[in-house]
C-alpha positions in Angstrom: 0.0 0.0 0.0 1.3 3.4 -0.9 1.3 6.0 1.9 0.2 9.5 0.9 0.9 12.1 3.6 -1.8 14.6 4.4 0.2 17.6 3.2 3.4 17.7 1.1 4.8 21.2 1.1 7.9 23.1 0.0 8.8 26.7 0.9 8.5 29.2 -1.9 11.4 31.7 -1.5 10.1 33.8 -4.3 7.1 34.8 -2.1 8.6 34.7 1.4 10.6 37.1 3.5 12.0 36.5 6.9 13.9 39.8 7.5 13.1 43.4 7.9 12.4 44.9 4.5 13.1 48.4 3.2 9.7 48.9 1.7 6.2 48.7 3.3 5.0 46.8 0.2 6.3 43.3 -0.5 5.7 42.0 -4.0 6.6 38.4 -4.6 7.8 37.0 -8.0 5.9 34.6 -10.2 6.1 30.9 -9.2 4.9 28.0 -11.3 2.3 26.0 -9.3 2.5 22.8 -11.4 2.3 19.7 -9.1 0.6 21.5 -6.2 -3.0 22.3 -5.3 -2.8 24.9 -2.4 -0.8 27.8 -1.1 -0.1 28.0 2.7 0.8 31.5 4.0 2.1 32.3 7.5 2.5 36.0 8.5 3.8 37.5 11.7 4.1 41.3 12.4 3.8 43.9 15.1 1.3 46.0 13.1 -1.9 45.5 11.1 -1.6 45.3 7.4 -3.6 47.8 5.5 -7.2 46.6 5.0 -7.1 43.6 2.7 -3.4 44.2 2.4 -2.6 40.6 1.5 -3.4 39.8 -2.2 -2.9 36.5 -4.0 -2.7 37.0 -7.7 -2.8 34.4 -10.5 -1.8 34.3 -14.2 -1.7 31.8 -17.0 0.7 33.7 -19.3 3.1 35.5 -16.8 1.8 38.8 -18.1 -1.9 39.3 -17.0 -2.4 39.1 -13.3 -5.8 38.7 -11.6 -6.3 39.1 -7.8 -8.3 36.1 -6.6 -7.9 36.4 -2.8 -7.7 39.3 -0.4 -7.2 39.2 3.3 -6.1 41.3 6.3 -3.4 40.7 9.0 -4.2 41.8 12.5 -1.5 42.8 15.0 0.3 40.0 16.9 -2.0 37.3 15.7 -1.0 33.9 14.4 -2.0 34.1 10.7 -1.9 30.8 8.9 -4.3 30.2 6.0 -4.5 27.9 3.0 -5.8 28.9 -0.4 -6.7 26.8 -3.4 -4.5 27.2 -6.5 -6.5 28.7 -9.4 -4.0 29.0 -12.2 -0.5 28.1 -13.5 1.4 31.0 -11.9 0.9 33.0 -8.7 2.5 35.7 -6.6 1.6 37.5 -3.4 1.5 41.2 -2.5 1.6 42.4 1.1 0.9 46.0 2.0 1.5 47.3 5.5 2.4 50.6 7.3 5.4 49.0 8.9 8.6 47.5 7.3 8.9 44.8 10.0 7.2 41.5 9.1 7.8 37.9 8.3 6.1 36.0 5.6 6.5 32.2 5.1 4.8 30.9 1.9 4.6 27.3 1.0 3.3 25.3 -2.0 1.5 22.2 -0.8 -0.2 19.1 -2.0 -3.1 18.4 0.4 -5.1 15.2 0.6 -8.4 16.1 -1.1 -10.2 13.9 1.5 -8.7 15.9 4.4 -11.0 18.1 6.4 -8.8 21.1 6.0 -8.1 20.6 2.2 -8.2 23.8 0.3 -10.1 25.6 3.1 -8.8 28.8 4.7 -7.8 28.4 8.4 -9.5 31.4 9.8 -8.1 33.3 12.8 -10.2 33.9 15.9 -10.8 37.5 14.8 -13.5 36.2 12.4 -14.6 33.1 14.2 -18.4 33.1 14.3 -18.4 30.5 17.1 -16.8 33.1 19.5 -18.4 36.2 21.0 -16.7 39.6 21.1 -14.6 38.5 24.1 -13.5 35.2 22.4 -15.7 33.0 24.5 -17.5 30.1 22.9 -21.1 30.8 22.0 -22.6 28.0 24.0 -24.9 29.6 26.6 -28.4 30.9 26.0 -28.5 34.6 25.0 -30.1 37.1 27.3 -32.4 39.4 25.3 -32.1 43.1 26.4 -34.5 44.4 23.7 -36.3 43.2 20.6 -38.3 45.2 18.0 -40.7 43.8 15.5 -44.0 45.1 13.9 -47.4 43.5 13.8 -48.4 41.4 10.8 -51.7 43.3 10.4 -52.2 46.0 7.8 -55.4 47.5 9.2 -55.3 48.6 12.9 -54.7 51.8 14.9 -51.5 53.7 14.0 -50.3 53.2 17.6 -50.5 49.4 17.3 -49.0 49.1 13.8 -46.1 51.5 14.8 -45.5 49.5 18.0 -45.1 52.8 19.8 -44.8 51.4 23.3 -41.4 50.3 22.3 -40.5 52.6 19.4 -40.5 56.4 19.0 -40.3 58.2 15.7 -39.0 61.6 14.5 -39.4 63.1 11.0 -38.2 66.2 9.4 -39.5 67.8 6.1 -42.8 67.4 4.3 -41.4 64.6 2.2 -40.7 62.2 5.1 -43.3 59.5 5.5 -43.5 55.9 6.8 -46.0 53.1 6.1 -46.4 50.4 8.7 -48.0 47.0 8.3 -47.2 43.4 7.1 -44.4 43.1 9.8 -42.3 46.0 8.5 -41.9 49.8 8.2 -41.2 51.3 4.8 -39.6 54.8 5.2 -39.6 57.3 2.3 -37.8 60.6 2.2 -38.2 62.9 -0.8 -36.8 66.4 -1.1 -34.1 68.6 0.5 -33.3 68.0 4.1 -35.9 65.3 4.8 -35.4 62.5 7.4 -37.2 59.8 9.2 -35.9 58.0 12.4 -37.3 55.0 14.2 -35.5 54.4 17.6 -36.2 52.2 20.5 -37.5 54.1 23.6 -35.2 51.9 25.7 -31.4 52.4 25.8 -29.8 49.0 26.4 -27.5 49.0 29.5 -24.1 47.5 28.7 -22.6 45.3 31.4 -18.8 45.3 31.4 -17.3 42.0 30.6 -20.3 40.8 28.5 -20.3 40.6 24.7 -23.1 42.8 23.3 -24.7 41.5 20.1 -27.0 43.4 17.7 -29.0 41.7 15.0 -31.2 43.6 12.6 -32.9 42.9 9.3 -34.0 45.2 6.5 -33.5 46.4 3.0 -30.9 49.1 3.2 -30.7 49.9 -0.5 -33.7 50.4 -2.8 -33.8 49.9 -6.6 -36.2 52.9 -6.8 -34.0 55.4 -5.0 -33.3 58.4 -7.2 -31.4 60.6 -4.7 -27.7 61.2 -5.3 -27.2 62.5 -1.7 -28.7 60.2 0.9 -27.9 57.8 3.7 -29.8 54.8 5.2 -28.5 53.5 8.5 -29.3 50.7 10.9 -27.6 49.5 14.0 -26.9 50.1 17.7 -26.5 53.9 17.9 -27.9 57.3 18.5 -26.9 60.9 17.5 -23.8 60.8 19.7 -22.4 57.2 19.8 -22.7 53.8 18.3 -22.0 51.3 15.6 -24.0 50.8 12.4 -24.2 50.0 8.7 -24.8 52.9 6.3 -25.8 52.8 2.7 -25.5 56.0 0.6 -24.9 57.0 -3.0 -21.3 55.8 -2.7 -22.1 52.3 -1.5 -22.3 50.4 1.7 -20.1 51.2 4.8 -19.7 50.3 8.4 -19.5 53.2 10.8 -18.1 53.9 14.3 -19.6 57.0 15.9 -17.8 58.5 18.9 -19.1 61.6 20.7 -20.8 62.8 17.4 -17.8 62.1 15.1 -18.2 59.3 12.5 -15.4 57.1 11.1 -16.6 55.3 7.9 -15.1 52.1 6.5 -16.0 51.6 2.9 -16.8 48.1 1.5 -13.6 48.0 -0.5 -11.7 48.6 2.8 -13.4 45.9 4.9 -10.6 43.8 6.4 -12.2 40.4 6.8 -14.4 40.0 3.7 -15.7 42.6 1.2 -18.8 40.4 0.5 -18.6 41.5 -3.2 -17.5 38.1 -4.5 -13.7 38.9 -4.3 -13.3 38.2 -0.6 -12.2 34.9 1.0 -15.7 33.6 1.2 -16.5 34.3 -2.4 -20.0 35.5 -1.3 -21.6 38.4 -3.1 -24.3 40.2 -1.0 -27.1 42.0 -2.8 -28.1 44.9 -0.5 -31.2 45.6 -2.5 -32.7 42.5 -0.8 -33.6 41.9 2.8 -30.4 41.0 4.7 -29.8 40.1 8.4 -27.0 42.4 9.7 -25.0 41.7 12.9 -22.6 43.7 15.1 -20.9 42.5 18.2 -18.7 44.4 20.5 -16.7 44.4 23.7 -16.6 47.9 25.2 -14.7 48.5 28.5 -13.7 51.6 26.3 -10.9 49.7 24.5 -12.4 46.5 23.0 -13.0 45.3 19.5 -16.0 45.6 17.2 -17.0 43.2 14.5 -19.6 43.7 11.7 -21.1 41.0 9.5 -24.2 39.3 8.2 -26.0 36.1 8.8 -25.6 34.0 5.7 -27.0 30.5 5.3 -27.4 30.2 9.0 -23.8 31.3 9.8 -22.2 34.5 10.8 -20.0 35.9 8.0 -17.9 38.8 9.4 -16.9 41.5 7.0 -14.9 44.0 9.1 -13.2 44.3 12.4 -12.2 47.4 14.3 -9.4 46.9 16.9 -8.0 49.5 19.3 -4.7 47.9 20.4 -2.0 50.6 21.1 -4.0 53.4 19.3 -6.4 55.0 21.9 -6.0 57.9 24.2 -9.6 57.5 25.5 -12.8 55.4 25.0 -13.5 54.5 21.4 -17.1 55.7 22.1 -18.2 57.7 25.1 -21.2 55.5 26.0 -22.0 51.9 25.2 -25.6 52.3 26.5 -27.5 52.8 23.2 -30.8 52.1 21.4 -31.8 50.2 18.2 -32.1 52.8 15.5 -33.1 52.8 11.8 -32.7 56.1 9.9 -33.2 57.6 6.4 -31.9 61.0 5.3 -32.1 62.8 1.9 -30.2 66.0 1.1 -31.2 66.7 -2.5 -34.4 66.8 -4.5 -34.4 63.0 -5.1 -36.2 60.2 -3.2 -34.9 57.3 -1.1 -36.6 54.3 0.4 -35.6 52.2 3.4 -37.3 49.1 4.8 -37.1 48.2 8.5 -38.1 44.8 9.6 -36.9 43.1 12.8 -34.1 43.7 15.3 -32.7 42.7 18.7 -29.9 43.4 21.2 -28.5 40.5 23.2 -26.1 40.1 26.1 -23.8 37.1 25.6 -22.5 35.3 28.6 -25.2 36.3 31.1 -26.5 39.6 32.4 -26.8 41.0 35.8 -26.7 44.9 35.7 -26.3 46.7 39.0 -28.7 49.6 39.5 -28.6 52.3 42.2 -31.7 52.2 44.5 -33.8 55.3 45.3 -37.1 56.1 47.0 -39.6 59.0 47.2 -42.9 59.5 49.1 -45.3 62.2 50.3 -44.1 61.5 53.8 -46.7 62.1 56.5 -48.5 64.7 54.5 -51.6 63.0 53.2 -53.4 63.7 49.9 -57.2 64.1 49.8 -59.0 61.6 47.6 -62.6 61.8 46.3 -64.7 60.0 43.7 -62.6 61.8 41.0 -59.4 60.1 40.0 -56.6 62.0 41.8 -52.8 62.0 41.2 -50.7 61.0 44.2 -47.1 60.6 43.2 -45.2 61.0 39.9 -41.7 60.1 38.7 -39.6 61.1 35.7 -36.0 61.7 34.5 -34.6 64.9 35.8 -35.2 67.3 32.9 -34.0 70.4 34.9 -30.3 69.4 35.2 -28.2 70.7 32.3 -26.7 68.1 30.0 -23.2 69.3 30.7 -22.8 68.2 34.3 -21.8 64.8 35.7 -25.3 64.1 37.1 -28.0 64.5 34.4 -30.7 62.5 32.7 -29.5 61.0 29.4 -31.8 58.2 28.4 -31.0 56.2 31.6 -33.4 53.4 32.5 -35.5 54.1 35.6 -37.1 50.8 36.8 -39.8 50.9 39.5 -39.3 48.0 41.9 -42.3 48.4 44.3 -45.0 50.9 45.3 -46.8 51.0 48.7 -50.1 53.0 49.3 -51.9 53.5 52.6 -55.4 54.8 53.1 -56.2 56.6 56.4 -59.8 55.5 56.9 -62.2 52.8 55.9 -63.0 54.0 52.4 -63.0 51.7 49.4 -60.3 52.9 46.9 -59.1 52.1 43.4 -55.4 52.6 42.7 -53.8 52.9 39.2 -50.3 53.0 37.8 -50.2 55.1 34.5 -47.3 55.5 32.2 -47.2 58.6 30.0 -44.9 58.7 27.0 -42.9 61.9 26.7 -45.2 63.2 24.0 -48.3 63.3 26.3 -47.1 63.9 29.9 -49.3 65.5 32.6 -48.8 69.1 33.6 -46.7 69.4 36.8 -46.2 72.7 38.7 -43.3 71.6 40.9 -40.8 68.7 40.4 -38.5 67.8 43.3 -34.9 66.5 42.8 -34.4 63.1 44.5 -30.7 63.4 45.4 -27.3 64.4 44.0 -26.7 60.8 42.9 -30.0 60.3 41.2 -31.1 61.2 37.6 -34.8 61.3 38.7 -37.3 63.8 39.9 -40.6 63.2 41.8 -43.8 65.3 42.1 -46.5 65.2 44.8 -50.1 64.9 43.7 -53.2 66.9 44.3 -53.5 70.2 42.5 -49.8 70.1 41.7 -50.4 67.6 38.9 -53.1 68.2 36.2 -54.1 67.0 32.7 -53.9 63.3 33.8 -56.4 62.4 31.1 -53.6 62.7 28.4 -53.0 59.6 26.4 -51.3 57.0 28.6 -50.9 53.3 29.3 -52.6 51.8 32.3 -50.0 49.3 33.3 -51.4 48.1 36.7 -54.2 48.7 39.1 -55.5 47.4 42.5 -58.3 47.8 45.0 -58.3 48.2 48.8 -61.0 48.2 51.4 -60.6 50.0 54.7 -57.2 50.9 56.1 -55.3 48.2 54.3 -52.0 48.9 52.7 -51.7 48.2 49.0 -48.3 46.8 48.0 -47.4 46.7 44.3 -44.6 44.4 45.0 -42.2 42.8 42.5 -43.1 44.9 39.5 -40.9 42.8 37.3 -44.1 41.6 35.5 -44.8 45.2 34.6 -41.5 46.9 34.2 -39.5 44.3 32.3 -36.5 44.6 30.0 -38.8 46.2 27.5 -41.1 48.6 29.4 -39.4 51.1 31.6 -39.4 54.8 32.3 -37.3 56.0 29.3 -37.4 58.8 26.9 -37.9 59.8 23.2 -35.2 60.6 20.6 -34.7 64.1 22.0 -34.2 62.8 25.6 -37.6 64.0 26.9 -38.5 61.7 29.7 -41.6 59.5 30.2 -43.7 60.1 33.4 -45.0 57.4 35.7 -48.0 58.5 37.8 -49.8 56.8 40.7 -53.5 57.8 41.2 -56.3 56.9 43.6 -60.1 57.1 43.4 -62.7 56.6 46.1 -65.9 54.6 45.5 -68.0 57.3 47.1 -68.0 61.0 47.2 -66.8 61.1 50.8 -63.3 62.5 51.1 -60.5 60.3 52.4 -56.7 60.6 52.5 -53.8 58.5 51.4 -50.0 58.3 51.5 -47.7 56.7 48.8 -44.1 55.6 48.6 -42.3 54.5 45.5 -39.0 52.6 45.2 -36.9 52.3 42.0 -33.5 51.6 40.6 -31.5 53.5 38.0 -29.1 51.8 35.6 -26.5 53.5 33.5 
């Protein structure tokens, strides 16, 4: 029996270098590949290559060269990959900002029945089985937020828009949106028009946990006529975040830090350009519905990966690393919402379709919030047969957004509410949540403490216009001098429904009311406890 080794290889000195070069671009010389079926390349350097700085070119006549593979080297990683031979001659080109690197290139004859035959050996930087911290994706994900739309086409606007979880903002007469059939189709037409859908909740990042965004949509429309527009989706707001952006120049991934954007064009994606020329050979049509993913480790200095779900697997396209380059956080806050956005800056029209999205904490989730409490003390509030406000809570809108302690989309989560009646009257208590667009009128708000981002207001005549549109989220009865305990409000104020804010950081208001069964006046006291996460 003849023994055939799994891999027979020989070093190719024409496309290798083991010493410090005098140029930042290494260009190998042509090598005949006859008798071999793969190329093995090993690279080691103390600096990243330029995006897609490794090129493998092939030729059949020694004159015309075609780049068949592109890849990127990341600092101080062990890069070893195998590439199938596609023509008679080949050479490699390596482009890097530094002149210190080692390249070992070998021609090999792999066993076609081997599991690694002609298959690139990917580094951990693009391993879809690892989260942003490099941990195996084996545990159940913890959902922080998910957004989807009802399948119906005929219903109230509030229901179709899912406005308990989403807030919208439009600018310009040509900005419209149509909801229904499990999607939102945004259209912007004309100069300076925009439409934004953003989750009311800002997800609270927990240090040490990988944060994963998934979102589907059609980011590029065949019917777009604008030559100056952008459509964006991802985990971001007006100040910080990470997202995909499609404009007249193509598709990009974007890092936003304190209002400043850094764009990475598709041609510069350093894992796979997804245009058919990358290592996967996959060509993505962004005029069709795609499932986008972004994962990140923050701690102010971590990495970010962008990609798409393709055939049930994550295919990463670009990674942003921050090793030895930062003088501060790569973005000033990791606590962000889901956001879909369309802008047009000329007389043309653009269309963008939002479908479904979620934010997940990988590796568990146990955020630590700060506890606070407010009450009307021993000063009772008179209650009659008319529904009467007792106690209200909101984000502190009086503090300037330039101080250390201010409300900036923090999540305020009520934990329990206690109400006490002073006589034997029968009472009905209600908990009402008012979105920022329809809050009651309050004469005086009180600051909770210097460590809190909340304010509370006492009821009676201090709070009016309580009939504004709101959500009745809980209610209870009491008879006599019993104390009503709205204990363990987790079933009401979950990961999705909290006291949050709209796109412009205007806070929601939570209001506790009481109403007597008879016209006889009675009196009550109320205490509310909550936590604040940031």
